C-alpha positions in Angstrom: -29.1 -8.0 22.5 -30.4 -4.7 21.1 -28.0 -2.4 19.2 -26.4 0.6 20.8 -28.8 2.9 18.8 -31.8 0.9 20.0 -30.6 1.3 23.6 -30.1 5.0 23.2 -33.5 5.5 21.6 -35.1 3.5 24.4 -33.3 5.6 27.0 -34.4 8.8 25.3 -38.0 7.6 25.3 -37.8 6.7 29.0 -36.4 10.2 29.9 -39.3 11.8 28.1 -41.8 10.1 30.4 -43.1 12.6 32.9 -42.5 11.4 36.4 -45.4 13.4 37.8 -47.9 11.0 36.4 -46.2 7.9 37.8 -46.7 6.2 41.1 -43.7 5.5 43.4 -43.6 1.9 42.3 -43.6 2.9 38.6 -40.9 5.5 39.3 -38.8 2.7 40.9 -39.4 0.4 37.9 -38.5 3.2 35.5 -35.3 3.9 37.4 -34.4 0.2 37.4 -35.1 -0.2 33.7 -33.2 3.0 32.9 -30.2 1.7 34.9 -30.4 -1.7 33.0 -30.4 0.2 29.7 -27.4 2.3 30.8 -25.6 -0.8 31.8 -26.3 -2.4 28.4 -25.1 0.8 26.7 -21.9 0.7 28.7 -21.3 -3.0 27.8 -21.9 -2.1 24.1 -19.4 0.7 24.3 -16.8 -1.4 26.0 -17.3 -4.3 23.5 -17.1 -1.8 20.6 -13.9 -0.1 21.9 -12.4 -3.5 22.7 -13.1 -4.6 19.1 -11.6 -1.4 17.7 -8.4 -1.9 19.8 -8.1 -5.5 18.6 -8.6 -4.5 15.0 -6.1 -1.7 15.3 -3.6 -4.0 16.8 -4.2 -6.5 13.9 -3.8 -3.7 11.4 -0.5 -2.6 13.0 0.7 -6.3 12.9 -0.3 -6.7 9.3 1.5 -3.5 8.3 4.6 -4.6 10.2 4.5 -8.0 8.5 3.9 -6.3 5.1 7.0 -4.1 5.6 9.0 -7.1 6.7 8.0 -9.1 3.6 8.6 -6.1 1.3 12.1 -5.9 2.7 12.6 -9.6 2.0 11.3 -9.1 -1.5 13.7 -6.2 -2.1 16.6 -8.3 -1.0 15.5 -11.2 -3.2 15.1 -8.9 -6.2 18.6 -7.4 -5.6 20.0 -10.9 -5.5 18.3 -11.7 -8.8 19.6 -8.5 -10.3 23.2 -9.2 -9.1 23.1 -12.8 -10.5 21.7 -11.6 -13.8 24.5 -9.0 -14.1 27.0 -11.8 -13.3 25.6 -14.0 -16.0 25.5 -11.1 -18.5 29.2 -10.3 -17.6 30.1 -14.0 -18.1 28.4 -14.1 -21.5 30.4 -11.0 -22.4 33.7 -12.5 -21.2 33.0 -15.7 -23.2 32.2 -13.6 -26.3 28.7 -15.2 -26.5 25.3 -13.7 -27.0 23.4 -16.8 -25.8 23.8 -19.9 -23.7 21.5 -22.9 -23.6 20.6 -25.1 -20.6 18.4 -28.2 -20.7 15.3 -26.3 -20.0 16.1 -22.6 -20.2 18.0 -20.3 -22.5 19.7 -17.1 -21.5 20.5 -14.4 -24.1 21.9 -10.9 -24.2 19.2 -8.6 -25.4 20.0 -5.1 -26.6 17.7 -2.4 -25.1 17.9 1.3 -24.9 18.0 3.1 -21.6 17.2 6.8 -21.3 19.8 8.3 -19.1 19.2 11.7 -17.6 22.6 13.2 -17.0 21.6 16.8 -16.0 18.2 17.2 -14.3 18.4 21.0 -14.5 18.4 20.9 -18.3 15.2 18.8 -18.6 12.2 20.8 -19.9 9.3 21.1 -17.5 7.0 19.0 -19.7 9.0 15.9 -18.7 8.9 16.7 -15.0 5.9 15.2 -13.2 4.2 17.0 -10.3 5.8 14.9 -7.6 8.7 16.2 -9.0 10.0 13.2 -10.8 11.4 13.2 -14.2 9.4 11.2 -16.7 12.2 9.1 -18.2 9.7 7.0 -20.3 8.3 10.2 -22.0 11.8 11.5 -22.6 12.8 8.2 -24.1 9.8 8.1 -26.3 10.4 11.7 -27.6 14.1 11.0 -28.2 13.1 7.9 -30.1 10.7 10.0 -32.2 13.6 12.3 -33.2 13.2 15.1 -30.6 16.2 16.7 -28.9 15.8 16.7 -25.1 18.4 18.8 -23.4 20.0 16.9 -20.5 19.1 13.4 -21.7 20.2 10.9 -24.3 19.6 7.3 -25.3 22.3 4.9 -24.6 22.5 1.2 -25.6 22.1 -1.1 -22.6 22.0 -4.8 -22.1 19.8 -6.9 -19.8 19.5 -10.6 -19.4 16.4 -12.3 -20.8 15.3 -15.6 -19.4 13.1 -17.7 -21.7 
């Protein structure tokens, strides 16, 4: 079956034919052929629009599924974070820095966390355009000896799984 463009070009060329030079029989054939081309064009349009509707529905379904899965992933990550915090707390309670399983080892690891305690005191160079404070840049500058009003480094612990 010809493409929609081919059909439209053929229709255009048929419309450019002067009907004055045609016999009645040729005029009837031209009208019949033009009607067939118009029907083919309508079928192409309907098929195309149906395909677009179907693809749009698939896109919506995929987006909905992605949102559903993202929600499940957030819940799973929250559960992991809670369990890590529990194990870290348990290590603290036992006065241990490390515990060994048969396969894995868990250990307290000292890290530094940049805590912004007053957003209004943070210099503009640390504020991104979305306005979001660039905690990583603040942390790097503080580590390099700079004073950043409104922020400080605090020792923090996280659970490492090896």
